[in-house]
C-alpha positions in Angstrom: -6.2 0.5 -8.2 -6.9 3.8 -9.8 -8.1 6.5 -7.4 -11.8 6.3 -6.9 -13.8 9.1 -8.5 -17.2 8.4 -6.9 -18.6 11.1 -4.6 -18.8 10.1 -1.0 -18.7 11.7 2.4 -15.4 11.2 4.1 -13.7 12.1 7.4 -11.5 15.1 7.4 -8.0 14.3 8.7 -6.5 16.9 11.0 -3.3 15.8 12.5 -1.3 17.8 15.0 2.2 17.1 16.5 0.5 16.2 19.7 -1.6 13.5 18.0 1.5 12.0 16.4 3.4 12.0 19.6 0.5 10.4 21.4 0.8 7.1 19.6 4.4 6.2 19.1 3.8 2.5 19.9 1.3 2.2 17.0 3.1 4.4 14.5 6.5 2.6 14.5 7.0 -1.1 15.0 10.3 -2.8 15.7 12.8 -2.9 12.8 13.6 -6.2 11.1 15.9 -7.2 8.3 13.0 -7.1 5.9 11.4 -3.8 6.9 9.1 -2.4 9.6 6.8 -4.8 11.4 3.2 -3.7 11.7 2.1 -3.6 15.3 -0.2 -6.3 16.5 0.6 -9.4 14.5 1.7 -12.5 16.5 2.4 -15.0 13.7 5.4 -15.1 11.4 6.3 -16.6 8.1 9.3 -18.9 8.0 12.4 -16.8 8.6 10.5 -13.4 8.5 7.6 -11.6 9.9 4.2 -12.4 8.3 3.2 -8.8 8.6 6.3 -6.9 7.5 6.3 -3.8 5.4 8.7 -3.5 2.5 11.6 -1.2 3.1 11.7 1.1 1.1 8.0 0.9 0.6 7.3 2.6 -2.7 7.5 0.4 -5.8 9.2 3.3 -7.6 12.4 2.5 -5.6 12.7 -0.9 -7.4 13.7 -2.0 -10.9 16.6 -1.4 -13.3 14.6 -0.3 -16.3 16.1 -3.2 -18.3 14.1 -6.0 -19.8 13.5 -8.9 -17.3 13.2 -12.7 -17.6 10.4 -14.3 -15.6 13.0 -15.4 -13.0 14.2 -11.9 -12.6 10.7 -10.6 -12.4 9.9 -13.0 -9.5 13.2 -11.9 -7.8 12.1 -8.3 -8.1 8.8 -9.0 -6.5 10.5 -10.9 -3.7 13.0 -8.1 -3.2 10.2 -5.6 -2.7 8.2 -7.9 -0.4 11.4 -8.5 1.7 11.5 -12.3 1.4 13.8 -14.9 -0.1 12.6 -17.7 -2.3 12.7 -20.2 0.5 10.5 -18.0 2.7 7.4 -18.1 0.4 5.1 -20.8 -0.7 2.2 -21.4 -3.2 4.0 -19.2 -5.7 2.2 -18.7 -9.0 3.1 -16.8 -12.1 1.2 -16.0 -15.3 2.0 -14.0 -18.4 -0.3 -11.4 -19.7 -0.5 -8.5 -22.1 -2.0 -5.3 -20.7 -2.6 -2.3 -23.0 0.5 -3.1 -25.0 2.7 -4.1 -22.0 4.2 -7.6 -21.5 3.6 -8.3 -17.9 4.1 -11.1 -15.4 1.6 -11.6 -12.7 3.3 -12.9 -9.5 1.4 -14.3 -6.6 2.8 -15.9 -3.4 2.1 -16.5 0.3 4.3 -15.7 3.2 2.8 -17.5 6.2 -0.9 -16.8 5.7 -0.5 -13.4 4.0 -1.0 -13.0 0.3 1.2 -10.9 -2.0 0.4 -10.0 -5.6 2.6 -8.2 -8.1 2.4 -7.1 -11.7 5.8 -6.7 -13.3 6.5 -4.9 -16.5 8.9 -7.4 -18.3 10.1 -4.9 -20.9 10.4 -1.9 -18.6 12.0 -3.8 -15.7 9.7 -2.3 -13.1 6.9 -3.1 -10.7 3.6 -1.8 -11.9 1.5 -2.8 -8.9 1.9 -4.6 -5.6 -0.6 -5.6 -2.9 -0.6 -7.4 0.5 -3.6 -9.0 2.3 -3.7 -10.5 5.7 -5.7 -13.7 5.9 -9.2 -13.5 7.4 -8.2 -16.0 10.1 -5.4 -13.7 11.2 -7.7 -10.7 11.2 -10.3 -12.3 13.3 -7.7 -13.5 15.8 -6.2 -10.1 16.3 -6.6 -8.7 19.9 -8.8 -5.6 20.1 -7.8 -2.3 21.7 -9.7 -0.9 24.6 -10.3 2.1 22.4 -10.3 1.9 18.6 -7.9 4.1 16.6 -9.2 7.5 15.6 -8.9 8.6 12.0 -5.9 10.7 12.9 -4.1 7.8 14.6 -4.8 5.6 11.5 -3.4 8.4 9.3 -0.3 8.5 11.5 0.4 4.9 10.7 0.4 5.7 7.0 2.6 8.7 7.5 5.2 6.4 9.2 5.3 4.4 5.9 5.1 7.3 3.5 7.3 9.9 5.1 6.9 12.4 2.2 3.1 12.4 2.4 1.1 14.8 4.5 -2.4 14.5 6.1 -3.7 16.9 3.3 -2.9 14.2 0.7 -5.2 11.6 2.3 -8.8 10.5 1.8 -10.2 8.5 4.7 -13.4 6.5 4.9 -14.6 4.6 7.9 -16.5 1.4 7.8 -17.7 -1.3 10.2 -17.6 -5.0 9.6 -18.5 -7.8 12.1 -18.4 -5.2 14.9 -14.9 -4.0 14.0 -14.1 -0.5 12.7 -11.9 -0.2 9.6 -10.4 2.9 7.9 -9.7 3.0 4.2 -7.0 5.5 3.3 -6.2 6.5 -0.3 -3.6 8.9 -1.5 -1.6 9.9 -4.5 2.1 10.6 -4.0 4.4 11.2 -6.9 3.7 8.6 -9.6 2.1 6.0 -7.2 -1.5 5.6 -6.0 -1.8 4.0 -2.6 -4.6 2.3 -0.6 -4.4 1.1 3.0 -7.0 -0.8 5.1 -6.5 -0.4 8.8 -8.3 -2.4 11.4 -9.0 0.4 13.9 -10.2 -2.1 16.6 -6.8 -3.8 16.6 -4.6 -0.9 15.5 -3.2 -3.0 12.6 -2.7 -2.4 8.8 -4.4 -5.5 7.4 -3.9 -4.8 3.7 -2.2 -2.3 1.3 -2.0 -1.8 -2.4 0.1 0.5 -4.6 0.0 1.1 -8.3 1.8 3.3 -10.8 -0.4 6.0 -12.3 -1.5 5.5 -15.9 0.5 8.6 -16.8 3.6 7.1 -15.4 3.0 3.7 -17.0 2.1 4.9 -20.5 3.3 8.5 -20.6 6.7 8.1 -19.0 8.1 9.1 -15.6 9.1 12.5 -16.9 5.5 13.8 -16.6 5.2 12.9 -12.9 3.8 15.5 -10.5 3.5 15.8 -6.8 0.8 14.5 -4.5 -2.6 16.1 -5.0 -1.4 19.0 -7.2 -3.3 18.0 -10.4 -0.2 17.9 -12.6 -1.0 14.6 -14.4 -1.8 15.8 -17.9 -5.2 14.8 -19.1 -5.7 11.9 -16.7 -8.6 12.6 -14.2 -8.2 11.8 -10.6 -10.2 12.6 -7.5 -9.2 15.6 -5.3 -10.3 15.8 -1.7 -11.8 19.1 -0.7 -14.1 20.0 2.1 -15.0 16.4 3.0 -16.1 15.4 -0.6 -14.6 13.9 -3.7 -14.5 16.0 -6.8 -13.4 15.0 -10.3 -10.8 17.3 -11.7 -10.0 17.4 -15.5 
């Protein structure tokens, strides 16, 4: 999930304190042992919410830096997702070699939700992680009387990534089967994030995060801050005046 570099028209995000205070029920769900529940989900996986965010959320917070066995890699993925082995099902693992890295692909389901992880076996770290709510769950979500605005959708992300700001975000609106969705992308530290939010239900239906190529192959010592262009020779998209621009 590298940051998109195509040019497109996007919505400008302008958040104010009033906008944030206006939607506390949407921005912060009840706390559980495995993280923060996303508002709106009614089904739960065995022993844990089926729509629970990892806590802490960033994949950079996980891993020892030591080489891992496949069992340890699976345990690392489950730790980030916030589940124990007996709470997941349909688990699948596959070895791969990606640009010189020995990785283990880990996939499992919690309830109807799918989780996918790529674990660096030699580096003892999570390279990427993603979550997807099932289509059946999405289509059964109750709709709000008024869909979320782009600012309200951005506030949901800010609750998860507390170090981010609205200036770090790229937002694109889309409509599918009569429902409005927001896709929110941002670069924060050494991680690129993508969130899909069902504005009609006020629910985050998928997320993905991946270490930047500079972090994976160049070392974490070269990391920069969100949106400041300090990632060596790697290109990434910078949002400015409603458009995407490629920066060298």
